[in-house]
mmCIF file of the C-alpha atoms, coordinates in Angstrom:
data_MODEL
# 
_entry.id   MODEL 
# 
loop_
_atom_site.group_PDB 
_atom_site.id 
_atom_site.type_symbol 
_atom_site.label_atom_id 
_atom_site.label_alt_id 
_atom_site.label_comp_id 
_atom_site.label_asym_id 
_atom_site.label_entity_id 
_atom_site.label_seq_id 
_atom_site.pdbx_PDB_ins_code 
_atom_site.Cartn_x 
_atom_site.Cartn_y 
_atom_site.Cartn_z 
_atom_site.occupancy 
_atom_site.B_iso_or_equiv 
_atom_site.pdbx_formal_charge 
_atom_site.auth_seq_id 
_atom_site.auth_comp_id 
_atom_site.auth_asym_id 
_atom_site.auth_atom_id 
_atom_site.pdbx_PDB_model_num 
ATOM 1   C CA . MET A 1 1   ? 126.872 19.135 125.768 1.00 0.00 ? 1   MET A CA 1 
ATOM 2   C CA . GLN A 1 2   ? 125.127 21.861 127.465 1.00 0.00 ? 2   GLN A CA 1 
ATOM 3   C CA . ARG A 1 3   ? 124.156 21.325 130.979 1.00 0.00 ? 3   ARG A CA 1 
ATOM 4   C CA . PHE A 1 4   ? 122.312 22.878 133.388 1.00 0.00 ? 4   PHE A CA 1 
ATOM 5   C CA . ARG A 1 5   ? 122.579 23.995 136.622 1.00 0.00 ? 5   ARG A CA 1 
ATOM 6   C CA . GLU A 1 6   ? 118.947 22.733 138.649 1.00 0.00 ? 6   GLU A CA 1 
ATOM 7   C CA . ILE A 1 7   ? 118.066 25.932 141.075 1.00 0.00 ? 7   ILE A CA 1 
ATOM 8   C CA . ALA A 1 8   ? 115.785 25.846 144.046 1.00 0.00 ? 8   ALA A CA 1 
ATOM 9   C CA . VAL A 1 9   ? 112.420 27.304 142.991 1.00 0.00 ? 9   VAL A CA 1 
ATOM 10  C CA . GLU A 1 10  ? 109.108 27.388 145.284 1.00 0.00 ? 10  GLU A CA 1 
ATOM 11  C CA . ARG A 1 11  ? 106.466 26.480 142.684 1.00 0.00 ? 11  ARG A CA 1 
ATOM 12  C CA . ALA A 1 12  ? 106.974 24.625 139.511 1.00 0.00 ? 12  ALA A CA 1 
ATOM 13  C CA . LEU A 1 13  ? 103.711 24.121 137.283 1.00 0.00 ? 13  LEU A CA 1 
ATOM 14  C CA . VAL A 1 14  ? 103.135 20.749 134.451 1.00 0.00 ? 14  VAL A CA 1 
ATOM 15  C CA . ILE A 1 15  ? 100.838 21.421 131.630 1.00 0.00 ? 15  ILE A CA 1 
ATOM 16  C CA . ALA A 1 16  ? 100.175 18.528 129.765 1.00 0.00 ? 16  ALA A CA 1 
ATOM 17  C CA . ALA A 1 17  ? 97.608  16.841 126.950 1.00 0.00 ? 17  ALA A CA 1 
ATOM 18  C CA . HIS A 1 18  ? 96.555  13.889 128.305 1.00 0.00 ? 18  HIS A CA 1 
ATOM 19  C CA . PRO A 1 19  ? 96.078  12.185 132.141 1.00 0.00 ? 19  PRO A CA 1 
ATOM 20  C CA . ASP A 1 20  ? 99.671  9.959  132.322 1.00 0.00 ? 20  ASP A CA 1 
ATOM 21  C CA . ASP A 1 21  ? 101.550 12.590 130.005 1.00 0.00 ? 21  ASP A CA 1 
ATOM 22  C CA . VAL A 1 22  ? 103.773 13.697 132.868 1.00 0.00 ? 22  VAL A CA 1 
ATOM 23  C CA . ASP A 1 23  ? 103.495 10.212 134.432 1.00 0.00 ? 23  ASP A CA 1 
ATOM 24  C CA . PHE A 1 24  ? 105.206 8.544  131.240 1.00 0.00 ? 24  PHE A CA 1 
ATOM 25  C CA . LEU A 1 25  ? 107.816 11.392 130.616 1.00 0.00 ? 25  LEU A CA 1 
ATOM 26  C CA . ALA A 1 26  ? 108.636 13.904 133.377 1.00 0.00 ? 26  ALA A CA 1 
ATOM 27  C CA . SER A 1 27  ? 107.323 12.392 137.085 1.00 0.00 ? 27  SER A CA 1 
ATOM 28  C CA . GLY A 1 28  ? 110.319 10.567 138.402 1.00 0.00 ? 28  GLY A CA 1 
ATOM 29  C CA . THR A 1 29  ? 111.708 14.649 138.452 1.00 0.00 ? 29  THR A CA 1 
ATOM 30  C CA . VAL A 1 30  ? 108.525 15.628 140.099 1.00 0.00 ? 30  VAL A CA 1 
ATOM 31  C CA . ALA A 1 31  ? 109.222 13.625 142.408 1.00 0.00 ? 31  ALA A CA 1 
ATOM 32  C CA . HIS A 1 32  ? 112.391 14.734 142.976 1.00 0.00 ? 32  HIS A CA 1 
ATOM 33  C CA . TRP A 1 33  ? 111.049 18.331 143.482 1.00 0.00 ? 33  TRP A CA 1 
ATOM 34  C CA . THR A 1 34  ? 108.608 17.468 145.739 1.00 0.00 ? 34  THR A CA 1 
ATOM 35  C CA . ASP A 1 35  ? 110.627 15.453 148.257 1.00 0.00 ? 35  ASP A CA 1 
ATOM 36  C CA . ALA A 1 36  ? 112.760 18.622 148.011 1.00 0.00 ? 36  ALA A CA 1 
ATOM 37  C CA . GLY A 1 37  ? 110.177 20.636 148.931 1.00 0.00 ? 37  GLY A CA 1 
ATOM 38  C CA . THR A 1 38  ? 108.578 22.287 145.703 1.00 0.00 ? 38  THR A CA 1 
ATOM 39  C CA . ASP A 1 39  ? 105.143 23.088 145.255 1.00 0.00 ? 39  ASP A CA 1 
ATOM 40  C CA . VAL A 1 40  ? 103.618 21.086 142.137 1.00 0.00 ? 40  VAL A CA 1 
ATOM 41  C CA . SER A 1 41  ? 100.736 21.365 140.209 1.00 0.00 ? 41  SER A CA 1 
ATOM 42  C CA . TYR A 1 42  ? 99.263  19.667 137.191 1.00 0.00 ? 42  TYR A CA 1 
ATOM 43  C CA . CYS A 1 43  ? 96.981  21.264 134.379 1.00 0.00 ? 43  CYS A CA 1 
ATOM 44  C CA . VAL A 1 44  ? 95.780  18.773 132.254 1.00 0.00 ? 44  VAL A CA 1 
ATOM 45  C CA . VAL A 1 45  ? 94.507  20.012 128.930 1.00 0.00 ? 45  VAL A CA 1 
ATOM 46  C CA . THR A 1 46  ? 92.136  16.978 128.295 1.00 0.00 ? 46  THR A CA 1 
ATOM 47  C CA . ASP A 1 47  ? 90.337  14.461 130.077 1.00 0.00 ? 47  ASP A CA 1 
ATOM 48  C CA . GLY A 1 48  ? 91.995  11.837 127.611 1.00 0.00 ? 48  GLY A CA 1 
ATOM 49  C CA . ASP A 1 49  ? 88.069  10.685 126.816 1.00 0.00 ? 49  ASP A CA 1 
ATOM 50  C CA . ALA A 1 50  ? 89.639  9.118  123.325 1.00 0.00 ? 50  ALA A CA 1 
ATOM 51  C CA . GLY A 1 51  ? 92.170  7.004  124.788 1.00 0.00 ? 51  GLY A CA 1 
ATOM 52  C CA . GLY A 1 52  ? 92.162  3.411  126.478 1.00 0.00 ? 52  GLY A CA 1 
ATOM 53  C CA . PHE A 1 53  ? 91.006  0.293  125.613 1.00 0.00 ? 53  PHE A CA 1 
ATOM 54  C CA . GLU A 1 54  ? 87.600  -1.590 125.246 1.00 0.00 ? 54  GLU A CA 1 
ATOM 55  C CA . THR A 1 55  ? 86.281  -2.574 128.472 1.00 0.00 ? 55  THR A CA 1 
ATOM 56  C CA . GLN A 1 56  ? 83.069  -3.014 130.253 1.00 0.00 ? 56  GLN A CA 1 
ATOM 57  C CA . THR A 1 57  ? 83.615  1.083  131.336 1.00 0.00 ? 57  THR A CA 1 
ATOM 58  C CA . SER A 1 58  ? 81.319  3.146  129.475 1.00 0.00 ? 58  SER A CA 1 
ATOM 59  C CA . ARG A 1 59  ? 82.799  5.650  127.008 1.00 0.00 ? 59  ARG A CA 1 
ATOM 60  C CA . THR A 1 60  ? 80.649  8.424  128.751 1.00 0.00 ? 60  THR A CA 1 
ATOM 61  C CA . ASP A 1 61  ? 82.441  7.617  131.996 1.00 0.00 ? 61  ASP A CA 1 
ATOM 62  C CA . ILE A 1 62  ? 86.060  7.718  130.616 1.00 0.00 ? 62  ILE A CA 1 
ATOM 63  C CA . PRO A 1 63  ? 86.401  11.287 131.436 1.00 0.00 ? 63  PRO A CA 1 
ATOM 64  C CA . ALA A 1 64  ? 85.878  10.588 135.021 1.00 0.00 ? 64  ALA A CA 1 
ATOM 65  C CA . LEU A 1 65  ? 87.707  7.501  135.359 1.00 0.00 ? 65  LEU A CA 1 
ATOM 66  C CA . ARG A 1 66  ? 90.750  9.052  133.705 1.00 0.00 ? 66  ARG A CA 1 
ATOM 67  C CA . ARG A 1 67  ? 90.361  12.180 136.104 1.00 0.00 ? 67  ARG A CA 1 
ATOM 68  C CA . ALA A 1 68  ? 90.478  9.980  138.835 1.00 0.00 ? 68  ALA A CA 1 
ATOM 69  C CA . GLU A 1 69  ? 93.242  8.328  137.723 1.00 0.00 ? 69  GLU A CA 1 
ATOM 70  C CA . GLN A 1 70  ? 95.675  11.395 137.077 1.00 0.00 ? 70  GLN A CA 1 
ATOM 71  C CA . LEU A 1 71  ? 94.629  12.372 140.696 1.00 0.00 ? 71  LEU A CA 1 
ATOM 72  C CA . CYS A 1 72  ? 95.901  9.225  142.157 1.00 0.00 ? 72  CYS A CA 1 
ATOM 73  C CA . ALA A 1 73  ? 99.176  9.489  139.815 1.00 0.00 ? 73  ALA A CA 1 
ATOM 74  C CA . ALA A 1 74  ? 99.669  13.135 141.286 1.00 0.00 ? 74  ALA A CA 1 
ATOM 75  C CA . GLU A 1 75  ? 98.921  11.957 144.849 1.00 0.00 ? 75  GLU A CA 1 
ATOM 76  C CA . ALA A 1 76  ? 102.162 9.349  144.029 1.00 0.00 ? 76  ALA A CA 1 
ATOM 77  C CA . VAL A 1 77  ? 104.664 12.004 143.410 1.00 0.00 ? 77  VAL A CA 1 
ATOM 78  C CA . GLY A 1 78  ? 103.655 14.062 146.357 1.00 0.00 ? 78  GLY A CA 1 
ATOM 79  C CA . VAL A 1 79  ? 101.536 16.868 143.811 1.00 0.00 ? 79  VAL A CA 1 
ATOM 80  C CA . HIS A 1 80  ? 98.284  18.064 145.488 1.00 0.00 ? 80  HIS A CA 1 
ATOM 81  C CA . ARG A 1 81  ? 96.931  20.193 142.895 1.00 0.00 ? 81  ARG A CA 1 
ATOM 82  C CA . VAL A 1 82  ? 95.217  19.105 139.099 1.00 0.00 ? 82  VAL A CA 1 
ATOM 83  C CA . GLU A 1 83  ? 93.682  21.533 137.424 1.00 0.00 ? 83  GLU A CA 1 
ATOM 84  C CA . PHE A 1 84  ? 91.427  19.742 134.206 1.00 0.00 ? 84  PHE A CA 1 
ATOM 85  C CA . LEU A 1 85  ? 90.846  21.933 131.571 1.00 0.00 ? 85  LEU A CA 1 
ATOM 86  C CA . GLY A 1 86  ? 88.530  19.433 129.823 1.00 0.00 ? 86  GLY A CA 1 
ATOM 87  C CA . TYR A 1 87  ? 88.949  20.131 126.530 1.00 0.00 ? 87  TYR A CA 1 
ATOM 88  C CA . PRO A 1 88  ? 88.225  17.054 123.584 1.00 0.00 ? 88  PRO A CA 1 
ATOM 89  C CA . ASP A 1 89  ? 90.955  14.699 123.360 1.00 0.00 ? 89  ASP A CA 1 
ATOM 90  C CA . GLY A 1 90  ? 92.104  14.274 119.884 1.00 0.00 ? 90  GLY A CA 1 
ATOM 91  C CA . GLY A 1 91  ? 90.892  18.311 118.892 1.00 0.00 ? 91  GLY A CA 1 
ATOM 92  C CA . VAL A 1 92  ? 93.623  19.996 121.146 1.00 0.00 ? 92  VAL A CA 1 
ATOM 93  C CA . GLU A 1 93  ? 93.845  23.526 118.856 1.00 0.00 ? 93  GLU A CA 1 
ATOM 94  C CA . ALA A 1 94  ? 96.546  26.330 120.212 1.00 0.00 ? 94  ALA A CA 1 
ATOM 95  C CA . THR A 1 95  ? 93.505  29.185 120.075 1.00 0.00 ? 95  THR A CA 1 
ATOM 96  C CA . ALA A 1 96  ? 93.434  32.279 121.828 1.00 0.00 ? 96  ALA A CA 1 
ATOM 97  C CA . GLY A 1 97  ? 90.826  30.387 124.665 1.00 0.00 ? 97  GLY A CA 1 
ATOM 98  C CA . LEU A 1 98  ? 93.465  28.066 125.387 1.00 0.00 ? 98  LEU A CA 1 
ATOM 99  C CA . ARG A 1 99  ? 96.386  30.157 125.440 1.00 0.00 ? 99  ARG A CA 1 
ATOM 100 C CA . ALA A 1 100 ? 93.893  32.244 127.929 1.00 0.00 ? 100 ALA A CA 1 
ATOM 101 C CA . ASP A 1 101 ? 92.582  29.114 130.115 1.00 0.00 ? 101 ASP A CA 1 
ATOM 102 C CA . LEU A 1 102 ? 97.069  28.207 130.336 1.00 0.00 ? 102 LEU A CA 1 
ATOM 103 C CA . THR A 1 103 ? 97.700  32.037 131.577 1.00 0.00 ? 103 THR A CA 1 
ATOM 104 C CA . ARG A 1 104 ? 94.806  32.142 134.229 1.00 0.00 ? 104 ARG A CA 1 
ATOM 105 C CA . VAL A 1 105 ? 96.607  29.108 135.325 1.00 0.00 ? 105 VAL A CA 1 
ATOM 106 C CA . ILE A 1 106 ? 99.990  30.495 134.911 1.00 0.00 ? 106 ILE A CA 1 
ATOM 107 C CA . ARG A 1 107 ? 99.063  33.716 136.753 1.00 0.00 ? 107 ARG A CA 1 
ATOM 108 C CA . ALA A 1 108 ? 97.146  31.796 139.636 1.00 0.00 ? 108 ALA A CA 1 
ATOM 109 C CA . VAL A 1 109 ? 100.069 29.256 140.408 1.00 0.00 ? 109 VAL A CA 1 
ATOM 110 C CA . ARG A 1 110 ? 102.993 32.026 139.887 1.00 0.00 ? 110 ARG A CA 1 
ATOM 111 C CA . PRO A 1 111 ? 105.324 29.147 139.131 1.00 0.00 ? 111 PRO A CA 1 
ATOM 112 C CA . GLN A 1 112 ? 109.199 29.538 138.567 1.00 0.00 ? 112 GLN A CA 1 
ATOM 113 C CA . ARG A 1 113 ? 109.532 26.831 136.405 1.00 0.00 ? 113 ARG A CA 1 
ATOM 114 C CA . VAL A 1 114 ? 107.159 25.064 133.654 1.00 0.00 ? 114 VAL A CA 1 
ATOM 115 C CA . ILE A 1 115 ? 106.987 21.495 132.394 1.00 0.00 ? 115 ILE A CA 1 
ATOM 116 C CA . MET A 1 116 ? 105.304 21.656 128.985 1.00 0.00 ? 116 MET A CA 1 
ATOM 117 C CA . HIS A 1 117 ? 105.031 19.225 126.060 1.00 0.00 ? 117 HIS A CA 1 
ATOM 118 C CA . SER A 1 118 ? 107.600 20.730 122.979 1.00 0.00 ? 118 SER A CA 1 
ATOM 119 C CA . PRO A 1 119 ? 105.907 21.977 120.247 1.00 0.00 ? 119 PRO A CA 1 
ATOM 120 C CA . ASP A 1 120 ? 108.322 20.284 117.578 1.00 0.00 ? 120 ASP A CA 1 
ATOM 121 C CA . ILE A 1 121 ? 108.041 16.929 116.081 1.00 0.00 ? 121 ILE A CA 1 
ATOM 122 C CA . ASN A 1 122 ? 110.940 14.248 116.959 1.00 0.00 ? 122 ASN A CA 1 
ATOM 123 C CA . TRP A 1 123 ? 110.973 12.328 114.090 1.00 0.00 ? 123 TRP A CA 1 
ATOM 124 C CA . LEU A 1 124 ? 112.596 9.566  115.622 1.00 0.00 ? 124 LEU A CA 1 
ATOM 125 C CA . ARG A 1 125 ? 110.088 8.728  117.748 1.00 0.00 ? 125 ARG A CA 1 
ATOM 126 C CA . LEU A 1 126 ? 106.704 9.928  115.917 1.00 0.00 ? 126 LEU A CA 1 
ATOM 127 C CA . PRO A 1 127 ? 104.286 7.345  117.029 1.00 0.00 ? 127 PRO A CA 1 
ATOM 128 C CA . ASP A 1 128 ? 105.028 9.120  120.676 1.00 0.00 ? 128 ASP A CA 1 
ATOM 129 C CA . PHE A 1 129 ? 103.665 12.929 119.280 1.00 0.00 ? 129 PHE A CA 1 
ATOM 130 C CA . HIS A 1 130 ? 100.364 13.200 119.680 1.00 0.00 ? 130 HIS A CA 1 
ATOM 131 C CA . PRO A 1 131 ? 99.385  16.097 117.594 1.00 0.00 ? 131 PRO A CA 1 
ATOM 132 C CA . ASP A 1 132 ? 97.521  17.461 120.955 1.00 0.00 ? 132 ASP A CA 1 
ATOM 133 C CA . HIS A 1 133 ? 101.237 16.982 122.535 1.00 0.00 ? 133 HIS A CA 1 
ATOM 134 C CA . ARG A 1 134 ? 102.319 19.232 119.813 1.00 0.00 ? 134 ARG A CA 1 
ATOM 135 C CA . ARG A 1 135 ? 98.985  21.572 119.977 1.00 0.00 ? 135 ARG A CA 1 
ATOM 136 C CA . THR A 1 136 ? 99.092  22.320 123.734 1.00 0.00 ? 136 THR A CA 1 
ATOM 137 C CA . GLY A 1 137 ? 103.238 22.790 123.650 1.00 0.00 ? 137 GLY A CA 1 
ATOM 138 C CA . GLU A 1 138 ? 102.470 25.871 121.008 1.00 0.00 ? 138 GLU A CA 1 
ATOM 139 C CA . ALA A 1 139 ? 99.693  27.173 123.207 1.00 0.00 ? 139 ALA A CA 1 
ATOM 140 C CA . SER A 1 140 ? 101.329 26.408 126.320 1.00 0.00 ? 140 SER A CA 1 
ATOM 141 C CA . LEU A 1 141 ? 105.176 28.103 124.799 1.00 0.00 ? 141 LEU A CA 1 
ATOM 142 C CA . GLN A 1 142 ? 102.475 31.592 123.827 1.00 0.00 ? 142 GLN A CA 1 
ATOM 143 C CA . ALA A 1 143 ? 101.258 31.711 127.208 1.00 0.00 ? 143 ALA A CA 1 
ATOM 144 C CA . VAL A 1 144 ? 104.391 31.411 129.251 1.00 0.00 ? 144 VAL A CA 1 
ATOM 145 C CA . TYR A 1 145 ? 105.665 34.105 126.613 1.00 0.00 ? 145 TYR A CA 1 
ATOM 146 C CA . PRO A 1 146 ? 104.368 36.537 125.971 1.00 0.00 ? 146 PRO A CA 1 
ATOM 147 C CA . ASP A 1 147 ? 100.999 35.931 127.454 1.00 0.00 ? 147 ASP A CA 1 
ATOM 148 C CA . SER A 1 148 ? 101.436 35.611 130.915 1.00 0.00 ? 148 SER A CA 1 
ATOM 149 C CA . ARG A 1 149 ? 103.756 38.225 131.583 1.00 0.00 ? 149 ARG A CA 1 
ATOM 150 C CA . ASN A 1 150 ? 101.771 40.948 129.392 1.00 0.00 ? 150 ASN A CA 1 
ATOM 151 C CA . PRO A 1 151 ? 99.229  42.757 131.410 1.00 0.00 ? 151 PRO A CA 1 
ATOM 152 C CA . PHE A 1 152 ? 97.281  43.796 127.648 1.00 0.00 ? 152 PHE A CA 1 
ATOM 153 C CA . ALA A 1 153 ? 96.796  40.167 127.163 1.00 0.00 ? 153 ALA A CA 1 
ATOM 154 C CA . HIS A 1 154 ? 93.429  38.259 127.378 1.00 0.00 ? 154 HIS A CA 1 
ATOM 155 C CA . PRO A 1 155 ? 92.505  41.636 129.784 1.00 0.00 ? 155 PRO A CA 1 
ATOM 156 C CA . PHE A 1 156 ? 89.796  40.283 131.473 1.00 0.00 ? 156 PHE A CA 1 
ATOM 157 C CA . LEU A 1 157 ? 92.230  38.335 133.598 1.00 0.00 ? 157 LEU A CA 1 
ATOM 158 C CA . LEU A 1 158 ? 93.767  41.148 135.313 1.00 0.00 ? 158 LEU A CA 1 
ATOM 159 C CA . ARG A 1 159 ? 90.265  43.221 134.913 1.00 0.00 ? 159 ARG A CA 1 
ATOM 160 C CA . ASP A 1 160 ? 87.866  40.448 136.045 1.00 0.00 ? 160 ASP A CA 1 
ATOM 161 C CA . GLU A 1 161 ? 89.587  38.019 138.080 1.00 0.00 ? 161 GLU A CA 1 
ATOM 162 C CA . GLY A 1 162 ? 92.432  40.233 139.668 1.00 0.00 ? 162 GLY A CA 1 
ATOM 163 C CA . LEU A 1 163 ? 95.306  37.810 138.085 1.00 0.00 ? 163 LEU A CA 1 
ATOM 164 C CA . GLN A 1 164 ? 98.577  39.990 137.988 1.00 0.00 ? 164 GLN A CA 1 
ATOM 165 C CA . PRO A 1 165 ? 101.104 39.294 135.180 1.00 0.00 ? 165 PRO A CA 1 
ATOM 166 C CA . TRP A 1 166 ? 103.469 36.788 135.679 1.00 0.00 ? 166 TRP A CA 1 
ATOM 167 C CA . THR A 1 167 ? 107.057 35.732 134.220 1.00 0.00 ? 167 THR A CA 1 
ATOM 168 C CA . VAL A 1 168 ? 108.104 32.259 133.974 1.00 0.00 ? 168 VAL A CA 1 
ATOM 169 C CA . GLY A 1 169 ? 112.004 31.940 134.682 1.00 0.00 ? 169 GLY A CA 1 
ATOM 170 C CA . GLU A 1 170 ? 112.320 28.458 132.611 1.00 0.00 ? 170 GLU A CA 1 
ATOM 171 C CA . ILE A 1 171 ? 110.273 25.738 130.951 1.00 0.00 ? 171 ILE A CA 1 
ATOM 172 C CA . TRP A 1 172 ? 111.081 22.703 130.477 1.00 0.00 ? 172 TRP A CA 1 
ATOM 173 C CA . MET A 1 173 ? 110.106 20.513 127.299 1.00 0.00 ? 173 MET A CA 1 
ATOM 174 C CA . ILE A 1 174 ? 109.431 17.249 127.137 1.00 0.00 ? 174 ILE A CA 1 
ATOM 175 C CA . GLY A 1 175 ? 109.261 15.545 124.135 1.00 0.00 ? 175 GLY A CA 1 
ATOM 176 C CA . ALA A 1 176 ? 111.851 17.863 122.335 1.00 0.00 ? 176 ALA A CA 1 
ATOM 177 C CA . PRO A 1 177 ? 113.846 16.883 119.637 1.00 0.00 ? 177 PRO A CA 1 
ATOM 178 C CA . ASP A 1 178 ? 117.049 17.760 121.107 1.00 0.00 ? 178 ASP A CA 1 
ATOM 179 C CA . SER A 1 179 ? 117.085 17.120 124.832 1.00 0.00 ? 179 SER A CA 1 
ATOM 180 C CA . ASN A 1 180 ? 119.910 19.887 126.697 1.00 0.00 ? 180 ASN A CA 1 
ATOM 181 C CA . HIS A 1 181 ? 119.203 18.255 130.105 1.00 0.00 ? 181 HIS A CA 1 
ATOM 182 C CA . TRP A 1 182 ? 118.749 14.861 132.163 1.00 0.00 ? 182 TRP A CA 1 
ATOM 183 C CA . VAL A 1 183 ? 117.515 14.540 135.782 1.00 0.00 ? 183 VAL A CA 1 
ATOM 184 C CA . ASP A 1 184 ? 119.125 10.864 137.369 1.00 0.00 ? 184 ASP A CA 1 
ATOM 185 C CA . ILE A 1 185 ? 115.616 9.509  138.830 1.00 0.00 ? 185 ILE A CA 1 
ATOM 186 C CA . THR A 1 186 ? 117.215 5.831  139.920 1.00 0.00 ? 186 THR A CA 1 
ATOM 187 C CA . ASP A 1 187 ? 116.143 7.466  143.416 1.00 0.00 ? 187 ASP A CA 1 
ATOM 188 C CA . THR A 1 188 ? 112.202 7.719  142.414 1.00 0.00 ? 188 THR A CA 1 
ATOM 189 C CA . ILE A 1 189 ? 112.055 4.961  140.364 1.00 0.00 ? 189 ILE A CA 1 
ATOM 190 C CA . THR A 1 190 ? 109.345 3.771  142.676 1.00 0.00 ? 190 THR A CA 1 
ATOM 191 C CA . GLU A 1 191 ? 107.312 6.280  143.209 1.00 0.00 ? 191 GLU A CA 1 
ATOM 192 C CA . LYS A 1 192 ? 106.694 6.900  139.284 1.00 0.00 ? 192 LYS A CA 1 
ATOM 193 C CA . LEU A 1 193 ? 106.001 3.333  138.390 1.00 0.00 ? 193 LEU A CA 1 
ATOM 194 C CA . ARG A 1 194 ? 103.093 3.585  141.123 1.00 0.00 ? 194 ARG A CA 1 
ATOM 195 C CA . GLY A 1 195 ? 101.896 6.418  139.154 1.00 0.00 ? 195 GLY A CA 1 
ATOM 196 C CA . LEU A 1 196 ? 101.399 4.672  136.388 1.00 0.00 ? 196 LEU A CA 1 
ATOM 197 C CA . ARG A 1 197 ? 100.286 1.799  137.283 1.00 0.00 ? 197 ARG A CA 1 
ATOM 198 C CA . ALA A 1 198 ? 97.484  4.174  138.782 1.00 0.00 ? 198 ALA A CA 1 
ATOM 199 C CA . HIS A 1 199 ? 96.560  4.628  134.959 1.00 0.00 ? 199 HIS A CA 1 
ATOM 200 C CA . ALA A 1 200 ? 95.173  1.316  134.894 1.00 0.00 ? 200 ALA A CA 1 
ATOM 201 C CA . SER A 1 201 ? 93.282  1.978  132.206 1.00 0.00 ? 201 SER A CA 1 
ATOM 202 C CA . GLN A 1 202 ? 95.952  2.890  129.898 1.00 0.00 ? 202 GLN A CA 1 
ATOM 203 C CA . THR A 1 203 ? 98.585  0.593  131.824 1.00 0.00 ? 203 THR A CA 1 
ATOM 204 C CA . SER A 1 204 ? 96.816  -2.359 133.041 1.00 0.00 ? 204 SER A CA 1 
ATOM 205 C CA . HIS A 1 205 ? 97.495  -4.815 129.611 1.00 0.00 ? 205 HIS A CA 1 
ATOM 206 C CA . LEU A 1 206 ? 101.424 -3.814 130.138 1.00 0.00 ? 206 LEU A CA 1 
ATOM 207 C CA . ASP A 1 207 ? 102.276 -7.044 131.416 1.00 0.00 ? 207 ASP A CA 1 
ATOM 208 C CA . ASP A 1 208 ? 105.961 -5.955 130.817 1.00 0.00 ? 208 ASP A CA 1 
ATOM 209 C CA . LEU A 1 209 ? 105.695 -1.992 131.679 1.00 0.00 ? 209 LEU A CA 1 
ATOM 210 C CA . GLU A 1 210 ? 108.327 -1.687 134.083 1.00 0.00 ? 210 GLU A CA 1 
ATOM 211 C CA . ASP A 1 211 ? 110.715 -2.969 131.828 1.00 0.00 ? 211 ASP A CA 1 
ATOM 212 C CA . LEU A 1 212 ? 109.431 -0.629 129.020 1.00 0.00 ? 212 LEU A CA 1 
ATOM 213 C CA . VAL A 1 213 ? 110.018 1.753  131.629 1.00 0.00 ? 213 VAL A CA 1 
ATOM 214 C CA . ARG A 1 214 ? 113.082 1.319  132.785 1.00 0.00 ? 214 ARG A CA 1 
ATOM 215 C CA . ARG A 1 215 ? 114.379 0.925  129.053 1.00 0.00 ? 215 ARG A CA 1 
ATOM 216 C CA . ARG A 1 216 ? 113.476 3.833  127.895 1.00 0.00 ? 216 ARG A CA 1 
ATOM 217 C CA . LEU A 1 217 ? 114.732 5.293  130.809 1.00 0.00 ? 217 LEU A CA 1 
ATOM 218 C CA . GLU A 1 218 ? 118.272 3.761  130.965 1.00 0.00 ? 218 GLU A CA 1 
ATOM 219 C CA . GLU A 1 219 ? 118.809 4.905  127.024 1.00 0.00 ? 219 GLU A CA 1 
ATOM 220 C CA . GLN A 1 220 ? 118.449 8.339  128.007 1.00 0.00 ? 220 GLN A CA 1 
ATOM 221 C CA . ALA A 1 221 ? 120.654 7.820  131.086 1.00 0.00 ? 221 ALA A CA 1 
ATOM 222 C CA . ALA A 1 222 ? 123.150 6.598  128.474 1.00 0.00 ? 222 ALA A CA 1 
ATOM 223 C CA . ASP A 1 223 ? 122.295 9.399  126.163 1.00 0.00 ? 223 ASP A CA 1 
ATOM 224 C CA . ALA A 1 224 ? 123.364 12.024 129.606 1.00 0.00 ? 224 ALA A CA 1 
ATOM 225 C CA . GLY A 1 225 ? 126.702 9.989  130.134 1.00 0.00 ? 225 GLY A CA 1 
ATOM 226 C CA . PHE A 1 226 ? 125.543 8.891  133.798 1.00 0.00 ? 226 PHE A CA 1 
ATOM 227 C CA . ALA A 1 227 ? 127.127 5.328  135.176 1.00 0.00 ? 227 ALA A CA 1 
ATOM 228 C CA . SER A 1 228 ? 125.292 2.023  133.875 1.00 0.00 ? 228 SER A CA 1 
ATOM 229 C CA . GLY A 1 229 ? 122.675 1.252  135.655 1.00 0.00 ? 229 GLY A CA 1 
ATOM 230 C CA . ARG A 1 230 ? 120.986 5.005  136.428 1.00 0.00 ? 230 ARG A CA 1 
ATOM 231 C CA . LEU A 1 231 ? 118.195 6.281  135.261 1.00 0.00 ? 231 LEU A CA 1 
ATOM 232 C CA . ALA A 1 232 ? 117.054 9.639  133.671 1.00 0.00 ? 232 ALA A CA 1 
ATOM 233 C CA . GLU A 1 233 ? 114.235 11.535 132.360 1.00 0.00 ? 233 GLU A CA 1 
ATOM 234 C CA . ALA A 1 234 ? 115.095 13.871 129.491 1.00 0.00 ? 234 ALA A CA 1 
ATOM 235 C CA . PHE A 1 235 ? 114.243 17.615 128.906 1.00 0.00 ? 235 PHE A CA 1 
ATOM 236 C CA . HIS A 1 236 ? 115.056 20.852 126.578 1.00 0.00 ? 236 HIS A CA 1 
ATOM 237 C CA . VAL A 1 237 ? 115.704 23.523 128.975 1.00 0.00 ? 237 VAL A CA 1 
ATOM 238 C CA . VAL A 1 238 ? 115.218 27.619 128.101 1.00 0.00 ? 238 VAL A CA 1 
ATOM 239 C CA . ASP A 1 239 ? 115.622 30.357 130.383 1.00 0.00 ? 239 ASP A CA 1 
ATOM 240 C CA . THR A 1 240 ? 112.349 31.909 129.810 1.00 0.00 ? 240 THR A CA 1 
ATOM 241 C CA . SER A 1 241 ? 113.163 35.451 131.863 1.00 0.00 ? 241 SER A CA 1 
# 
């Protein structure tokens, strides 16, 4: 089993397709990083306007509601910068425009580490893999390499906006078919659950939310070989420097 030594980083960026993706898949890890002093930023590609359930909330009000929920969830794990790109939920494509938007964020944040969706399908958990996740993962991967480090990619970013090229050192993919690194989040599960409950439009109907989350995290901890009772989030880590 290949493992990676976690290195201290000053800045990290999470790129997610929808509000709540990071909270379900990686927020316990984010809480560890912010506790250690890492400045973590979020970039959310859509407003989740096609998500949620039938409520008294008008569909036209869902984007603002979900943005507000994501801001509260981010605060729960120590994240104070969240950028929303406003792409249509359910219609994400890995276009040149999305790649440019993600490159802009990467160059502005200048992260040493990026958490992003895997562009690959995990066939064992297909219901977890929304097409937006995979396409956001594909666009994110291209924004990390080669776009963000290439001064000639999306030249207006440098020419008009003064955003210098930036090389990301690591990517941590969530939802990958083959995890190769796990983070013990037993000590940050409270913050993770607080963030998930902030997404009330998505989670308030789940009376067993905590049990569902803990079961998944316990399974991943067992995959990592951690002691019984521990909780873990799973990633596929790639050195991109």
